[in-house]
Backbone bond lengths (Angstrom), bond angles and torsions (degrees), N, CA, C in turn:
res aa  C-N    CA-C-N  psi(-1)  N-CA   C-N-CA  omega(-1)  CA-C   N-CA-C  phi
1 M - - - 1.423 - - 1.524 107.97 -
2 V 1.290 116.06 143.30 1.455 121.35 177.26 1.530 107.49 -123.03
3 F 1.334 115.56 129.50 1.459 121.65 178.18 1.518 108.10 -119.11
4 E 1.317 115.34 145.11 1.460 120.23 -177.82 1.522 108.99 -134.43
5 R 1.329 115.40 144.30 1.464 119.83 174.34 1.513 108.12 -141.89
6 Y 1.315 115.23 151.65 1.456 120.40 177.18 1.517 108.63 -89.52
7 S 1.310 116.85 128.59 1.458 122.41 178.48 1.525 108.18 -97.10
8 W 1.336 116.05 101.00 1.459 120.42 -179.13 1.520 110.47 -62.07
9 M 1.316 116.82 -42.14 1.460 120.60 -178.33 1.534 111.21 -66.16
10 G 1.313 116.61 -39.23 1.463 120.41 179.73 1.517 113.19 -85.80
11 G 1.347 116.54 -15.86 1.455 120.72 -179.71 1.517 113.04 68.33
12 N 1.347 116.66 30.68 1.458 120.46 -179.30 1.523 109.61 -151.18
13 R 1.288 115.27 -177.12 1.458 120.39 177.60 1.521 109.57 -105.59
14 A 1.324 114.81 144.41 1.457 120.59 175.48 1.521 107.42 -118.95
15 T 1.304 116.81 139.91 1.457 121.07 178.50 1.517 109.58 -125.93
16 I 1.324 114.35 155.46 1.450 120.16 172.64 1.527 107.00 -136.38
17 T 1.312 115.67 131.60 1.457 122.23 177.61 1.524 107.42 -105.56
18 I 1.317 116.57 124.57 1.461 122.00 -177.60 1.521 108.67 -118.35
19 T 1.321 114.94 129.29 1.462 121.24 177.52 1.518 108.70 -125.43
20 L 1.319 116.51 131.77 1.460 122.30 176.37 1.520 109.15 -107.84
21 F 1.331 115.95 134.36 1.464 122.25 179.00 1.520 108.87 -120.45
22 S 1.314 115.97 140.92 1.459 121.11 175.46 1.513 108.87 -133.00
23 D 1.323 116.27 137.11 1.462 120.08 177.62 1.520 111.98 -90.65
24 G 1.332 116.35 3.60 1.453 120.92 179.93 1.516 113.34 85.02
25 G 1.328 117.19 -7.72 1.455 121.16 -178.86 1.514 113.62 -101.28
26 G 1.310 117.50 13.07 1.452 119.95 176.84 1.518 114.94 105.67
27 S 1.321 117.96 -21.35 1.466 118.21 178.84 1.525 110.23 -89.29
28 V 1.317 115.09 145.03 1.460 121.81 -179.73 1.524 107.80 -128.30
29 E 1.318 116.64 133.73 1.460 121.96 176.89 1.518 108.64 -113.30
30 L 1.327 115.44 145.20 1.451 121.84 -179.33 1.527 108.31 -119.97
31 T 1.319 115.75 133.88 1.456 122.16 173.01 1.514 107.39 -121.38
32 A 1.346 116.52 132.71 1.456 121.21 179.86 1.521 109.25 -130.17
33 I 1.329 116.02 133.33 1.460 122.04 178.30 1.521 107.38 -126.17
34 A 1.333 115.79 120.79 1.462 121.03 179.14 1.515 109.36 -97.69
35 S 1.320 114.93 147.10 1.456 120.86 178.71 1.516 107.93 -149.39
36 G 1.317 115.88 150.19 1.452 119.14 179.01 1.513 110.67 -148.83
37 G 1.288 115.87 155.93 1.453 120.78 178.77 1.510 111.48 -82.35
38 A 1.298 115.83 157.36 1.460 121.70 176.60 1.515 108.15 -150.55
39 Q 1.311 115.74 158.52 1.449 120.04 177.02 1.517 108.74 -103.76
40 G 1.303 116.62 145.34 1.460 120.93 179.32 1.513 111.60 89.48
41 T 1.314 116.14 -169.18 1.458 120.57 -176.13 1.517 112.68 -93.99
42 T 1.325 118.21 -12.82 1.464 120.67 178.06 1.514 109.31 -122.25
43 K 1.297 115.25 151.45 1.464 120.04 -179.81 1.525 108.13 -105.30
44 L 1.315 115.88 102.58 1.453 120.74 -178.78 1.520 112.15 -97.14
45 N 1.316 117.03 -25.14 1.453 121.06 -176.82 1.524 109.15 -105.61
46 T 1.325 116.98 107.46 1.470 121.16 179.86 1.524 110.96 -108.05
47 Y 1.343 117.25 15.80 1.461 121.17 -176.00 1.536 112.08 -57.01
48 G 1.321 117.78 -46.07 1.467 120.83 -177.66 1.513 112.49 -63.28
49 D 1.336 116.87 -41.74 1.465 120.93 178.38 1.523 111.22 -62.97
50 E 1.319 115.72 -46.53 1.462 120.66 -178.15 1.518 111.34 -64.73
51 R 1.311 116.55 -38.49 1.466 120.85 -179.20 1.521 111.37 -65.52
52 I 1.316 117.38 -42.38 1.465 120.00 -177.88 1.537 110.56 -68.79
53 I 1.331 117.37 -31.54 1.481 120.52 175.16 1.526 110.29 -69.05
54 R 1.322 117.92 -40.26 1.478 121.37 177.46 1.518 110.69 -62.23
55 E 1.330 117.49 -38.52 1.459 120.57 178.02 1.531 111.13 -62.88
56 L 1.326 116.67 -41.30 1.464 120.84 178.12 1.529 109.68 -64.74
57 D 1.330 117.51 -41.66 1.469 120.80 177.34 1.515 111.69 -57.46
58 K 1.325 117.74 -40.80 1.463 121.49 178.92 1.534 111.23 -61.27
59 I 1.336 114.84 -42.33 1.471 119.72 -178.31 1.527 110.93 -66.67
60 L 1.323 115.84 -41.36 1.468 119.25 -177.98 1.512 111.20 -74.52
């Protein structure tokens, strides 16, 4: 699943990709990768990425 939100403070969009894995024996593993847009050649503003990870932490 891929979720996206607009970061007003960062002026860009942040996304998080979530994948759930199951071995069929009852255990489930979750992998999450956050990504966000930036302007220029360096990424100085990571606010949107950090915020979307905090939201996932709240849910879990």
